[in-house]
All heavy atoms as an XYZ file, in Angstrom:
1044
protein
N     198.283     66.673      8.479
C     198.735     65.410      9.160
C     198.884     65.584     10.672
O     198.423     64.816     11.467
C     199.947     64.863      8.476
C     200.425     63.561      9.051
S     199.174     62.278      8.559
C     200.087     60.790      9.011
N     199.501     66.790     11.006
C     199.745     67.038     12.438
C     198.472     67.181     13.217
O     198.332     66.833     14.294
C     200.635     68.263     12.606
C     202.067     67.985     12.262
C     202.944     69.258     12.420
C     204.245     69.067     12.060
N     205.082     70.275     12.271
N     197.520     67.855     12.540
C     196.186     68.105     13.097
C     195.396     66.830     13.419
O     194.772     66.676     14.346
C     195.381     69.073     12.345
O     195.065     68.621     11.108
N     195.621     65.853     12.432
C     194.954     64.576     12.612
C     195.522     63.758     13.770
O     194.815     63.239     14.579
C     195.079     63.685     11.353
C     194.624     62.298     11.322
C     193.027     62.369     11.552
C     194.936     61.623     10.134
N     196.799     63.844     13.929
C     197.485     63.223     15.104
C     197.094     63.801     16.376
O     196.795     63.150     17.376
C     198.999     63.219     14.942
C     199.480     62.314     13.738
C     199.722     62.802     16.215
C     200.895     62.448     13.254
N     196.993     65.179     16.381
C     196.613     65.856     17.593
C     195.055     65.501     17.911
O     194.859     65.268     19.114
C     196.648     67.422     17.331
C     196.254     68.303     18.485
C     197.158     68.065     19.753
C     196.310     69.712     18.073
N     194.246     65.421     16.987
C     192.825     65.041     17.253
C     192.743     63.696     17.791
O     192.020     63.432     18.768
C     191.952     65.268     15.899
C     191.783     66.716     15.549
C     190.635     64.558     16.044
C     191.252     66.976     14.157
N     193.513     62.724     17.251
C     193.491     61.383     17.768
C     194.025     61.333     19.137
O     193.456     60.573     20.077
C     194.286     60.473     16.751
C     193.711     60.203     15.452
C     194.599     59.348     14.568
C     192.334     59.498     15.660
N     195.071     62.125     19.425
C     195.593     62.180     20.798
C     194.632     62.702     21.840
O     194.426     62.104     22.771
C     196.882     62.996     20.849
C     197.462     63.157     22.176
C     198.154     62.063     22.846
C     197.342     64.352     22.878
C     198.610     62.234     24.089
C     197.868     64.482     24.130
C     198.419     63.392     24.747
N     193.923     63.778     21.459
C     192.963     64.381     22.336
C     191.789     63.460     22.544
O     191.300     63.227     23.717
C     192.432     65.766     21.767
C     191.282     66.244     22.530
C     193.544     66.773     21.758
N     191.249     62.773     21.530
C     190.184     61.784     21.718
C     190.565     60.645     22.554
O     189.772     60.179     23.329
C     189.705     61.308     20.303
C     188.864     62.382     19.489
C     188.570     61.837     18.116
C     187.613     62.872     20.161
N     191.734     60.132     22.333
C     192.188     59.009     23.199
C     192.318     59.393     24.615
O     191.978     58.626     25.508
C     193.469     58.304     22.565
O     194.504     59.229     22.772
N     192.849     60.675     24.836
C     193.047     61.110     26.191
C     191.687     61.262     26.888
O     191.414     60.932     28.009
C     193.793     62.426     26.324
O     195.014     62.172     25.748
N     190.705     61.834     26.154
C     189.356     62.042     26.681
C     188.665     60.757     26.961
O     187.965     60.687     27.833
C     188.537     62.964     25.695
C     187.227     63.299     26.205
C     186.980     64.137     27.224
C     186.083     62.626     25.635
C     185.706     64.467     27.680
C     184.740     62.943     26.091
C     184.678     63.773     27.137
N     188.802     59.826     26.035
C     188.116     58.526     26.320
C     188.596     57.833     27.527
O     187.889     57.030     28.101
C     188.304     57.590     25.093
O     189.722     57.225     24.954
N     189.843     58.097     27.889
C     190.410     57.431     29.155
C     189.788     58.145     30.332
O     189.778     57.541     31.354
C     191.919     57.558     29.132
C     192.497     56.563     28.131
C     194.078     56.700     28.117
O     194.695     57.462     28.904
N     194.708     55.971     27.266
N     189.353     59.451     30.267
C     188.667     60.097     31.297
C     187.319     59.639     31.580
O     186.700     59.658     32.668
C     188.688     61.571     31.111
C     190.065     62.192     31.161
C     189.904     63.706     30.753
C     190.801     62.087     32.415
N     186.605     59.042     30.539
C     185.268     58.706     30.645
C     185.175     57.259     31.272
O     186.111     56.462     31.008
C     184.603     58.681     29.227
S     184.558     60.300     28.541
N     184.173     57.024     31.907
C     184.008     55.706     32.474
C     183.700     54.657     31.367
O     183.098     54.918     30.478
C     182.799     55.746     33.475
N     184.278     53.447     31.615
C     184.108     52.503     30.588
C     182.727     51.755     30.765
O     182.028     51.455     29.740
C     185.257     51.394     30.736
C     186.558     51.941     30.451
C     186.699     52.456     29.084
O     186.252     51.831     28.151
N     187.436     53.565     28.844
N     182.303     51.520     31.975
C     181.099     50.835     32.161
C     180.453     51.259     33.497
O     181.208     51.475     34.420
C     181.348     49.294     32.174
C     180.092     48.547     32.167
C     180.272     47.232     31.336
C     178.922     46.550     31.279
N     178.870     45.341     30.565
N     179.099     51.211     33.545
C     178.490     51.553     34.796
C     177.679     50.333     35.281
O     176.947     49.706     34.478
C     177.506     52.632     34.563
C     176.703     53.138     35.853
C     175.793     54.303     35.603
N     176.636     55.502     35.452
C     176.160     56.691     35.083
N     174.876     56.743     35.013
N     176.997     57.756     35.002
N     177.971     49.934     36.526
C     177.369     48.801     37.214
C     176.386     49.233     38.224
O     176.654     50.100     39.039
C     178.405     47.851     37.787
C     179.355     47.238     36.769
C     180.669     47.795     36.541
C     178.962     46.182     35.965
C     181.379     47.228     35.611
C     179.761     45.649     35.096
C     181.038     46.151     34.850
O     181.894     45.632     33.950
N     175.212     48.546     38.300
C     174.188     48.916     39.279
C     174.075     47.775     40.270
O     174.082     46.643     39.842
C     172.826     49.098     38.593
C     172.853     50.321     37.653
C     173.090     50.104     36.295
C     172.651     51.598     38.129
C     173.102     51.199     35.439
C     172.642     52.652     37.254
C     172.916     52.470     35.961
O     172.938     53.630     35.125
N     174.125     48.105     41.536
C     174.147     47.182     42.590
C     172.907     47.365     43.472
O     172.757     48.512     43.965
C     175.421     47.314     43.394
C     176.622     47.152     42.578
C     175.435     46.212     44.619
C     177.956     47.649     43.255
N     172.053     46.358     43.685
C     170.940     46.573     44.466
C     171.374     46.425     46.062
O     171.979     45.440     46.352
C     169.822     45.441     44.241
C     169.247     45.672     42.952
C     168.287     46.860     42.941
O     167.766     47.285     43.891
N     168.158     47.495     41.750
N     171.055     47.403     46.852
C     171.379     47.378     48.218
C     170.441     46.337     48.937
O     169.257     46.411     48.783
C     171.159     48.793     48.929
C     171.597     48.902     50.290
C     172.899     49.077     50.634
C     170.704     48.786     51.311
C     173.242     49.222     51.932
C     170.968     48.853     52.572
C     172.345     49.130     52.933
N     171.123     45.415     49.762
C     170.234     44.496     50.517
C     170.256     44.928     51.901
O     171.305     44.833     52.631
C     170.963     43.125     50.423
C     170.163     41.988     51.111
O     169.379     42.324     52.048
N     170.257     40.769     50.623
N     169.059     45.464     52.445
C     169.050     46.036     53.795
C     169.229     45.056     54.879
O     169.524     45.432     56.030
C     167.726     46.804     53.987
O     166.623     45.916     53.801
N     169.160     43.692     54.539
C     169.370     42.648     55.584
C     170.890     42.361     55.718
O     171.320     41.945     56.842
C     168.578     41.415     55.202
C     167.135     41.635     55.285
C     166.370     40.419     54.958
C     164.857     40.669     55.028
N     164.103     39.493     54.579
N     171.658     42.563     54.671
C     173.099     42.237     54.671
C     173.987     43.431     54.668
O     175.036     43.459     55.398
C     173.417     41.324     53.522
C     172.710     39.953     53.594
C     173.205     38.963     52.510
C     173.660     39.439     51.218
N     173.981     38.404     50.293
N     173.721     44.336     53.802
C     174.608     45.518     53.504
C     174.455     46.574     54.622
O     173.429     46.638     55.353
C     174.329     46.044     52.166
C     174.530     44.973     51.062
O     175.362     44.111     51.161
O     173.761     45.087     50.032
N     175.532     47.471     54.639
C     175.441     48.514     55.733
C     175.890     49.813     55.062
O     176.789     49.817     54.270
C     176.340     48.113     56.841
C     175.912     46.938     57.625
C     176.900     46.754     58.757
C     176.568     45.429     59.458
N     177.456     45.076     60.502
N     175.182     50.952     55.489
C     175.519     52.236     55.163
C     176.278     52.908     56.357
O     175.611     52.841     57.482
C     174.370     53.157     54.672
C     173.792     52.448     53.329
C     174.800     54.573     54.394
C     172.618     53.252     52.762
N     177.397     53.457     56.168
C     178.069     54.114     57.395
C     177.797     55.652     57.169
O     178.134     56.260     56.140
C     179.613     53.809     57.287
C     179.845     52.344     57.615
C     180.324     54.666     58.350
C     179.652     51.398     56.620
N     177.253     56.209     58.209
C     176.887     57.666     58.293
C     177.857     58.365     59.224
O     178.362     57.788     60.177
C     175.411     57.795     58.696
C     174.369     57.318     57.867
C     173.801     56.017     58.017
C     173.958     58.093     56.647
C     172.863     55.627     57.184
C     172.940     57.562     55.810
C     172.421     56.366     56.147
O     171.430     55.914     55.285
N     178.027     59.653     58.936
C     178.552     60.580     59.903
C     177.743     61.834     59.960
O     176.836     61.976     59.106
C     180.026     60.906     59.499
O     180.000     61.663     58.355
N     177.962     62.620     60.952
C     177.134     63.808     61.118
C     177.995     65.025     60.560
O     179.136     65.181     60.964
C     176.717     64.055     62.460
C     175.681     65.114     62.649
C     175.131     65.197     64.040
O     174.726     64.219     64.591
O     175.151     66.366     64.575
N     177.445     65.805     59.701
C     178.095     66.955     59.100
C     177.125     68.120     59.245
O     176.039     68.028     58.452
C     178.584     66.788     57.768
C     179.379     67.815     57.117
N     180.619     68.191     57.651
C     179.107     68.710     56.121
C     181.035     69.304     56.986
N     180.166     69.576     56.063
N     177.307     69.185     59.934
C     176.358     70.292     60.084
C     175.056     69.825     60.447
O     173.966     70.190     59.857
C     176.355     71.135     58.792
C     177.572     71.795     58.444
O     178.335     72.116     59.365
N     177.822     72.092     57.241
N     174.931     68.881     61.463
C     173.776     68.291     61.988
C     172.903     67.572     60.967
O     171.671     67.476     61.068
C     172.884     69.342     62.673
C     173.645     70.035     63.833
C     172.808     71.013     64.557
C     173.496     71.595     65.688
N     172.688     72.527     66.571
N     173.552     67.003     59.889
C     172.845     66.263     58.871
C     173.734     64.907     58.799
O     174.920     64.897     58.917
C     172.942     66.998     57.542
C     171.924     68.011     57.350
C     171.987     68.435     55.963
C     170.902     69.414     55.638
N     170.793     69.909     54.226
N     172.917     63.850     58.497
C     173.574     62.606     58.300
C     174.111     62.495     56.858
O     173.461     62.875     55.977
C     172.567     61.446     58.514
N     175.355     62.153     56.781
C     176.101     62.129     55.492
C     176.601     60.732     55.301
O     177.194     60.160     56.240
C     177.223     63.157     55.446
C     178.023     63.054     54.197
C     176.703     64.581     55.683
N     176.515     60.169     54.079
C     176.981     58.848     53.825
C     178.499     58.931     53.653
O     178.993     59.587     52.779
C     176.346     58.267     52.607
C     176.984     56.919     52.195
C     174.874     58.097     52.681
N     179.223     58.174     54.534
C     180.710     58.069     54.455
C     181.089     56.896     53.685
O     182.261     56.959     53.114
C     181.270     57.979     55.873
C     181.508     59.296     56.534
O     181.423     60.356     55.798
O     181.716     59.393     57.737
N     180.311     55.852     53.666
C     180.666     54.620     52.826
C     179.606     53.614     52.915
O     178.626     53.790     53.728
N     179.662     52.654     52.125
C     178.677     51.569     52.008
C     179.428     50.188     51.917
O     180.337     50.052     51.132
C     177.758     51.772     50.781
C     176.991     53.100     50.910
C     176.808     50.618     50.723
C     176.044     53.353     49.763
N     179.060     49.338     52.755
C     179.531     47.979     52.790
C     178.602     47.103     51.985
O     177.437     46.919     52.406
C     179.686     47.401     54.201
C     180.848     48.071     54.990
C     180.922     47.422     56.364
C     182.016     47.993     57.194
N     182.036     47.348     58.522
N     179.156     46.457     50.896
C     178.247     45.562     50.119
C     178.811     44.225     50.376
O     180.018     43.882     50.050
C     178.341     45.877     48.642
C     177.781     47.349     48.344
C     177.535     44.878     47.789
C     176.217     47.472     48.621
N     178.038     43.281     50.982
C     178.513     41.976     51.326
C     178.407     41.009     50.162
O     177.240     40.940     49.532
C     177.737     41.414     52.559
C     178.276     42.003     53.850
C     177.850     43.233     54.262
C     179.202     41.379     54.613
C     178.368     43.855     55.423
C     179.702     41.908     55.765
C     179.251     43.088     56.174
N     179.486     40.309     49.796
C     179.477     39.351     48.797
C     178.985     38.001     49.375
O     178.151     37.337     48.779
C     180.929     39.150     48.225
C     181.484     40.437     47.666
C     181.009     38.005     47.160
C     180.724     41.098     46.586
N     179.402     37.707     50.522
C     178.973     36.511     51.268
C     178.946     36.913     52.766
O     178.979     38.075     53.099
C     179.725     35.257     50.966
C     181.267     35.474     51.278
O     181.631     36.144     52.223
O     182.074     34.869     50.447
N     178.945     35.912     53.751
C     178.831     36.290     55.021
C     180.017     36.986     55.671
O     179.969     37.733     56.603
C     178.504     34.984     55.955
O     179.583     34.007     55.711
C     177.153     34.442     55.569
N     181.260     36.846     55.066
C     182.409     37.373     55.572
C     183.058     38.395     54.605
O     183.569     39.364     55.150
C     183.464     36.303     55.843
C     183.105     35.297     56.944
C     184.112     34.270     57.135
C     183.727     33.313     58.297
N     184.781     32.338     58.504
N     183.040     38.168     53.303
C     183.617     39.083     52.383
C     182.747     40.254     51.990
O     181.561     39.994     51.689
C     184.078     38.319     51.120
C     184.731     39.119     50.077
C     185.165     38.309     48.930
C     185.899     39.119     47.898
N     186.285     38.300     46.710
N     183.227     41.461     52.094
C     182.509     42.663     51.681
C     183.377     43.634     50.946
O     184.639     43.543     51.113
C     181.808     43.283     52.848
C     182.716     43.877     53.898
C     183.120     45.206     53.755
C     183.037     43.174     55.067
C     183.894     45.789     54.689
C     183.834     43.710     55.916
C     184.307     45.057     55.828
N     182.754     44.475     50.175
C     183.429     45.558     49.554
C     183.045     46.821     50.149
O     181.855     47.125     50.202
C     183.196     45.470     47.965
C     183.657     44.077     47.463
C     183.886     46.600     47.295
C     183.154     43.891     46.044
N     183.925     47.665     50.636
C     183.622     48.924     51.198
C     183.907     49.980     50.188
O     184.920     50.161     49.685
C     184.559     49.156     52.421
C     184.296     50.428     53.139
C     183.145     50.538     53.905
C     185.041     51.598     52.990
C     182.853     51.799     54.651
C     184.797     52.738     53.587
C     183.695     52.867     54.449
O     183.391     54.069     55.066
N     182.697     50.699     49.761
C     182.723     51.733     48.768
C     182.734     53.051     49.437
O     182.027     53.230     50.399
C     181.574     51.643     47.806
C     181.577     50.446     46.836
C     180.897     49.310     47.129
C     182.283     50.589     45.648
C     180.956     48.277     46.134
C     182.255     49.569     44.714
C     181.608     48.399     45.025
N     183.486     53.913     48.889
C     183.451     55.408     49.310
C     182.757     56.185     48.300
O     183.015     56.059     47.083
C     184.892     55.829     49.597
C     185.576     55.156     50.695
C     184.898     57.396     49.793
C     187.001     55.539     50.981
N     181.851     57.046     48.695
C     181.115     57.844     47.754
C     182.028     58.762     46.813
O     182.950     59.202     47.240
C     180.119     58.668     48.543
C     180.069     57.981     49.856
C     181.400     57.297     50.060
N     181.510     58.851     45.573
C     182.159     59.825     44.660
C     181.584     61.104     44.941
O     181.199     61.444     46.073
C     181.885     59.345     43.188
N     181.432     62.001     43.954
C     180.824     63.271     44.188
C     179.429     63.119     44.610
O     178.559     62.667     43.885
C     180.848     64.045     42.870
C     180.498     65.463     42.996
O     180.089     65.920     44.087
O     180.576     66.268     42.025
N     179.077     63.596     45.850
C     177.744     63.451     46.454
C     176.785     64.230     45.651
O     175.496     64.053     45.899
C     177.761     63.817     47.952
C     178.614     62.833     48.721
C     178.636     63.226     50.177
C     179.498     62.417     50.972
N     180.042     61.809     51.603
N     177.160     65.200     44.839
C     176.179     65.964     44.053
C     175.524     65.069     42.977
O     174.446     65.373     42.508
C     176.921     67.101     43.409
C     177.451     68.102     44.328
C     178.248     69.245     43.644
C     178.928     70.054     44.643
N     180.038     70.870     44.040
N     176.145     63.952     42.721
C     175.560     63.014     41.672
C     174.454     62.189     42.301
O     173.560     61.664     41.637
C     176.567     62.072     41.143
C     177.757     62.705     40.310
C     178.834     61.656     39.968
C     177.221     63.392     39.111
N     174.469     61.968     43.607
C     173.438     61.143     44.269
C     172.093     61.790     44.053
O     171.893     62.995     44.140
C     173.659     61.032     45.785
C     175.066     60.276     45.991
O     175.578     59.671     45.042
O     175.512     60.262     47.108
N     171.086     60.915     43.944
C     169.714     61.474     43.872
C     168.683     60.448     44.261
O     169.033     59.276     44.584
C     169.373     61.872     42.412
C     169.355     60.792     41.416
C     168.135     60.286     41.060
C     170.436     60.283     40.793
C     168.058     59.189     40.150
C     170.425     59.255     39.812
C     169.103     58.727     39.520
N     167.473     60.909     44.489
C     166.390     60.146     44.915
C     165.270     60.194     43.838
O     165.060     61.231     43.292
C     165.853     60.606     46.256
O     166.930     60.632     47.204
C     164.726     59.813     46.834
N     164.548     59.064     43.673
C     163.510     59.030     42.660
C     162.364     58.176     43.260
O     162.596     57.241     44.023
C     164.030     58.408     41.354
O     162.988     58.199     40.477
N     161.173     58.400     42.795
C     159.986     57.629     43.112
C     159.705     56.552     41.997
O     158.916     55.785     42.226
C     158.752     58.477     43.271
C     158.846     59.321     44.540
O     159.528     58.983     45.473
N     158.240     60.470     44.502
N     160.410     56.701     40.883
C     160.254     55.712     39.775
C     161.014     54.429     40.085
O     162.108     54.425     40.486
C     160.650     56.438     38.441
C     159.780     57.552     38.086
C     160.381     58.133     36.763
C     159.437     59.271     36.385
N     159.931     59.899     35.079
N     160.395     53.316     39.672
C     161.039     52.032     39.776
C     162.223     51.966     38.697
O     161.970     52.221     37.508
C     160.062     50.895     39.467
C     160.795     49.552     39.443
C     158.931     50.908     40.487
N     163.453     51.737     39.169
C     164.564     51.748     38.203
C     164.466     50.569     37.196
O     164.188     49.480     37.634
C     165.767     51.559     39.118
C     165.271     50.977     40.315
C     163.914     51.362     40.527
N     164.632     50.892     35.941
C     164.608     49.899     34.877
C     166.029     49.671     34.455
O     166.432     49.890     33.302
C     163.765     50.458     33.709
C     163.557     49.390     32.684
O     163.724     48.183     32.925
N     163.194     49.784     31.489
N     166.873     49.224     35.412
C     168.259     49.032     35.181
C     168.625     47.603     35.526
O     168.137     47.085     36.464
C     169.078     49.928     36.041
C     168.679     51.471     35.960
C     169.318     52.205     37.085
C     169.208     51.941     34.584
N     169.552     46.967     34.836
C     169.941     45.611     35.051
C     171.017     45.725     36.133
O     172.148     46.295     35.965
C     170.599     45.003     33.830
C     170.910     43.492     34.022
C     171.434     42.888     32.777
C     171.806     41.459     32.910
N     172.519     40.999     34.171
N     170.770     45.127     37.279
C     171.677     45.104     38.441
C     172.571     43.793     38.313
O     172.116     42.759     37.709
C     170.933     45.053     39.745
O     170.220     46.135     39.921
N     173.719     43.903     38.827
C     174.632     42.814     38.810
C     174.518     41.922     40.118
O     174.038     42.411     41.086
C     176.128     43.133     38.684
C     176.595     44.094     39.733
C     176.324     43.754     37.264
C     178.059     44.423     39.719
N     174.776     40.678     40.013
C     174.702     39.844     41.256
C     176.008     40.043     42.079
O     176.894     40.612     41.611
C     174.649     38.337     40.834
O     175.820     37.926     40.213
C     173.467     38.086     39.896
N     175.960     39.456     43.210
C     177.222     39.575     44.184
C     178.328     38.858     43.612
O     179.492     39.313     43.721
C     176.848     39.082     45.627
C     175.655     39.862     46.227
C     175.906     41.385     46.206
N     174.788     42.168     46.495
C     174.569     42.882     47.564
N     175.483     42.858     48.548
N     173.434     43.553     47.716
N     178.069     37.707     42.884
C     179.175     36.970     42.342
C     179.818     37.738     41.089
O     181.016     37.718     40.933
C     178.695     35.563     41.899
C     178.499     34.580     43.034
O     179.026     34.759     44.073
N     177.616     33.666     42.813
N     179.041     38.248     40.363
C     179.426     39.165     39.175
C     180.281     40.366     39.822
O     181.365     40.674     39.255
C     178.314     39.618     38.410
C     177.587     38.529     37.600
C     176.286     39.114     36.918
O     175.629     40.045     37.462
O     175.959     38.601     35.877
N     179.823     40.974     40.857
C     180.467     42.072     41.402
C     181.874     41.591     41.946
O     182.830     42.395     41.696
C     179.656     42.568     42.649
C     180.336     43.806     43.412
C     180.636     44.989     42.492
C     179.509     44.141     44.585
N     182.001     40.478     42.634
C     183.314     39.938     43.089
C     184.209     39.745     41.904
O     185.373     40.130     42.012
C     183.030     38.724     43.792
O     184.240     38.196     44.329
N     183.796     39.208     40.765
C     184.658     38.990     39.587
C     185.082     40.358     38.991
O     186.151     40.446     38.570
C     183.823     38.125     38.597
C     183.663     36.652     38.976
C     182.928     35.919     37.992
C     182.554     34.512     38.534
N     181.626     33.726     37.647
N     184.195     41.291     38.908
C     184.499     42.564     38.291
C     185.501     43.282     39.147
O     186.503     43.839     38.636
C     183.203     43.444     38.170
C     182.309     42.822     37.135
C     183.524     44.824     37.865
C     180.846     43.430     37.157
N     185.392     43.266     40.432
C     186.312     43.989     41.364
C     187.628     43.291     41.368
O     188.710     43.896     41.259
C     185.753     43.951     42.752
C     184.492     44.873     42.859
C     186.800     44.469     43.766
C     184.728     46.309     42.674
N     187.658     41.961     41.315
C     188.904     41.224     41.361
C     189.703     41.460     40.035
O     190.940     41.328     40.039
C     188.779     39.632     41.575
C     188.308     39.398     42.961
O     188.673     40.170     43.872
N     187.642     38.376     43.186
N     189.095     41.652     38.947
C     189.788     41.844     37.609
C     189.896     43.339     37.205
O     190.329     43.582     36.142
C     189.122     41.009     36.523
O     187.820     41.625     36.271
N     189.475     44.223     38.077
C     189.434     45.643     37.804
C     190.813     46.261     37.938
O     191.714     45.792     38.683
C     188.458     46.357     38.822
C     188.011     47.595     38.247
O     188.243     47.933     37.113
O     187.422     48.381     39.053
N     190.985     47.338     37.176
C     192.228     48.108     37.165
C     191.841     49.584     37.223
O     190.736     49.961     36.633
C     193.177     47.787     36.016
O     192.492     48.227     34.787
C     193.553     46.391     35.978
N     192.667     50.481     37.678
C     192.315     51.956     37.595
C     192.064     52.384     36.185
O     191.295     53.353     35.967
C     193.513     52.562     38.250
C     194.106     51.542     39.115
C     193.854     50.259     38.418
N     192.711     51.794     35.240
C     192.520     52.256     33.912
C     191.028     51.995     33.422
O     190.624     52.686     32.401
C     193.459     51.602     32.929
C     194.956     51.987     33.140
C     195.524     51.370     34.473
O     195.228     50.147     34.704
O     196.384     51.951     35.076
N     190.394     50.987     33.850
C     189.050     50.665     33.429
C     187.993     51.765     33.846
O     186.959     51.951     33.177
C     188.667     49.303     33.838
C     189.448     48.174     33.206
C     188.933     46.800     33.591
C     189.787     45.715     33.017
N     189.374     44.433     33.528
N     188.215     52.244     34.975
C     187.351     53.376     35.541
C     185.900     53.008     35.478
O     185.071     53.823     34.999
C     187.584     54.626     34.809
C     189.031     55.123     34.904
C     189.265     56.526     34.353
C     190.649     56.891     34.509
N     190.923     58.226     34.312
N     185.551     51.861     36.050
C     184.188     51.499     36.137
C     183.473     52.444     37.172
O     184.016     52.845     38.093
C     184.064     49.992     36.631
C     184.535     48.978     35.683
N     184.292     48.995     34.403
C     185.352     48.044     35.918
C     184.867     47.982     33.787
N     185.637     47.352     34.683
N     182.219     52.641     36.887
C     181.326     53.423     37.757
C     180.418     52.412     38.496
O     179.868     51.488     37.827
C     180.478     54.362     37.105
C     181.221     55.594     36.641
C     180.310     56.678     36.047
O     179.176     56.451     35.757
N     180.787     57.803     35.879
N     180.210     52.541     39.807
C     179.324     51.698     40.581
C     178.244     52.640     41.156
O     178.469     53.549     41.781
C     180.096     50.980     41.686
C     181.104     50.028     41.170
C     182.414     50.443     41.022
C     180.794     48.797     40.756
C     183.346     49.588     40.483
C     181.756     47.908     40.256
C     183.069     48.318     40.105
N     176.968     52.157     40.872
C     175.833     52.937     41.481
C     175.053     51.979     42.330
O     174.631     50.901     41.938
C     174.891     53.438     40.331
C     173.709     54.194     41.006
C     175.704     54.360     39.389
N     174.981     52.264     43.643
C     174.170     51.430     44.586
C     172.789     52.041     44.689
O     172.653     53.262     44.946
C     174.906     51.362     45.886
C     176.315     50.763     45.757
C     174.163     50.625     46.948
C     177.259     50.747     46.870
N     171.840     51.163     44.503
C     170.382     51.535     44.546
C     169.783     50.957     45.828
O     169.787     49.745     46.070
C     169.739     51.075     43.310
C     170.374     51.530     42.003
C     168.196     51.491     43.450
C     169.747     50.939     40.818
N     169.308     51.871     46.768
C     168.655     51.454     47.987
C     167.191     51.835     47.959
O     166.886     52.981     47.622
C     169.352     52.103     49.102
C     168.800     51.746     50.468
C     169.571     52.372     51.616
C     168.999     51.963     52.906
N     168.369     52.938     53.625
N     166.353     50.888     48.210
C     164.906     51.131     48.241
C     164.450     51.374     49.713
O     164.738     50.586     50.583
C     164.094     49.950     47.616
C     162.695     50.114     47.562
C     161.931     49.000     46.992
C     160.462     49.334     47.035
N     159.621     48.232     46.643
N     163.734     52.476     49.797
C     162.963     52.774     51.112
C     161.534     53.014     50.823
O     161.183     54.077     50.206
C     163.627     54.054     51.730
C     164.970     53.834     52.394
O     165.260     52.700     52.794
O     165.816     54.772     52.378
N     160.772     52.049     51.103
C     159.357     52.127     50.865
C     159.087     52.318     49.372
O     159.391     51.402     48.613
C     158.654     53.181     51.737
C     158.738     52.868     53.205
C     158.130     53.928     54.045
C     158.245     53.626     55.567
N     157.897     54.627     56.374
N     158.680     53.516     48.881
C     158.397     53.754     47.499
C     159.492     54.724     46.921
O     159.223     55.275     45.905
C     157.050     54.317     47.297
C     155.924     53.445     47.710
O     156.081     52.221     47.493
N     154.810     53.905     48.127
N     160.561     54.896     47.599
C     161.610     55.766     47.145
C     162.932     55.001     46.889
O     163.193     54.081     47.630
C     161.898     56.800     48.252
O     160.660     57.448     48.639
C     162.850     57.947     47.750
N     163.584     55.394     45.802
C     164.853     54.777     45.520
C     165.958     55.797     45.555
O     165.843     56.896     45.016
C     164.808     54.245     44.089
C     163.784     53.133     43.827
C     162.489     53.410     43.604
C     164.142     51.758     44.028
C     161.465     52.414     43.412
C     163.157     50.776     43.930
C     161.928     51.086     43.643
O     160.999     50.156     43.508
N     166.967     55.412     46.318
C     168.194     56.324     46.518
C     169.301     55.743     45.670
O     169.591     54.609     45.740
C     168.616     56.367     48.022
C     167.531     56.858     48.958
N     167.270     58.187     49.074
C     166.721     56.184     49.642
C     166.235     58.320     49.958
N     165.895     57.018     50.305
N     169.911     56.696     44.892
C     171.043     56.253     44.032
C     172.299     56.822     44.590
O     172.358     58.061     44.706
C     170.785     56.743     42.554
C     169.625     56.145     41.949
C     168.338     56.513     42.214
C     169.852     55.154     41.011
C     167.262     55.954     41.637
C     168.723     54.581     40.325
C     167.475     54.946     40.663
O     166.365     54.456     40.023
N     173.285     55.978     44.902
C     174.485     56.388     45.474
C     175.709     56.100     44.488
O     175.916     54.944     44.057
C     174.925     55.764     46.733
C     173.851     55.995     47.834
C     172.914     55.067     48.156
C     173.819     57.196     48.575
C     171.966     55.400     49.121
C     172.916     57.509     49.608
C     172.017     56.561     49.847
O     171.101     56.801     50.795
N     176.374     57.154     44.047
C     177.470     56.976     43.002
C     178.753     56.716     43.743
O     179.223     57.566     44.596
C     177.558     58.122     42.000
C     176.482     58.182     41.106
C     175.170     58.681     41.491
C     176.693     57.731     39.830
C     174.108     58.670     40.597
C     175.610     57.794     38.898
C     174.314     58.311     39.327
N     179.469     55.595     43.574
C     180.611     55.245     44.333
C     181.851     55.403     43.444
O     181.817     55.325     42.240
C     180.529     53.776     44.688
C     179.340     53.391     45.605
S     179.459     54.169     47.246
C     178.129     55.304     47.283
N     182.899     55.797     44.154
C     184.170     55.996     43.489
C     184.731     54.638     42.980
O     184.790     53.662     43.732
C     185.161     56.664     44.470
C     186.304     57.349     43.698
O     186.997     56.608     43.001
O     186.443     58.552     43.848
N     185.332     54.737     41.832
C     185.895     53.491     41.224
C     187.155     53.036     41.730
O     187.627     51.969     41.676
C     185.961     53.653     39.688
C     187.016     54.535     39.220
N     186.866     55.822     39.195
C     188.242     54.244     38.738
C     187.896     56.460     38.777
N     188.784     55.536     38.487
N     187.885     53.951     42.385
C     189.268     53.621     42.939
C     189.288     53.410     44.452
O     189.849     52.466     44.887
C     190.235     54.742     42.586
C     190.464     54.847     41.015
C     191.583     54.558     43.317
C     191.364     55.919     40.581
N     188.465     54.263     45.140
C     188.481     54.180     46.595
C     187.539     53.153     47.093
O     186.415     53.439     47.438
C     188.279     55.587     47.199
C     189.352     56.577     46.797
C     188.979     57.613     45.985
C     190.620     56.509     47.295
C     189.921     58.542     45.566
C     191.463     57.394     46.909
C     191.216     58.417     46.001
N     187.965     51.905     47.178
C     187.143     50.803     47.691
C     188.207     49.848     48.324
O     189.392     49.777     48.000
C     186.393     50.170     46.639
C     187.161     49.572     45.593
C     186.250     48.864     44.533
N     187.102     48.386     43.450
C     187.306     48.978     42.285
N     186.664     50.049     42.017
N     188.020     48.383     41.484
N     187.671     49.095     49.195
C     188.429     48.068     49.969
C     187.730     46.695     49.982
O     186.533     46.690     50.179
C     188.734     48.537     51.423
O     189.159     49.877     51.437
C     189.598     47.595     52.188
N     188.465     45.704     49.629
C     187.831     44.374     49.712
C     188.338     43.660     51.007
O     189.544     43.585     51.336
C     188.305     43.422     48.501
C     187.906     44.181     47.216
C     187.778     42.086     48.632
C     188.400     43.584     45.963
N     187.411     43.208     51.835
C     187.732     42.552     53.124
C     187.247     41.143     53.069
O     186.082     40.868     52.813
C     187.122     43.316     54.278
C     187.497     42.605     55.602
C     187.528     44.783     54.301
N     188.173     40.177     53.196
C     187.838     38.719     53.267
C     187.704     38.295     54.660
O     188.256     38.651     55.584
C     188.927     37.840     52.575
C     189.002     38.103     51.076
O     187.919     38.205     50.494
O     190.106     38.167     50.505
């Protein structure tokens, strides 16, 4: 019985560490902005501003940059709209641990940026 309780406790603890849901956001090069800094003479992404409308934006800070990648394949992922993103962020809590992936298209290349679920700012 004690081992069963221990197993349930470990599984519940582990499930809280895992992300509940992953959301894909299409980067709009006409509205959104990527903030770069220079590190060892290389441009590094410091943050990404995703605009909900003309004034309100969400500033995302990258998660582990080792997760970011580039692909030539067209992503077959369902992206969320800006209105959906606003609703998700407004009802979000740190316990939900949503993952946000921003997809930016450059010619025939797609860049995937994994954003931190906690370190973000909403500016109205």
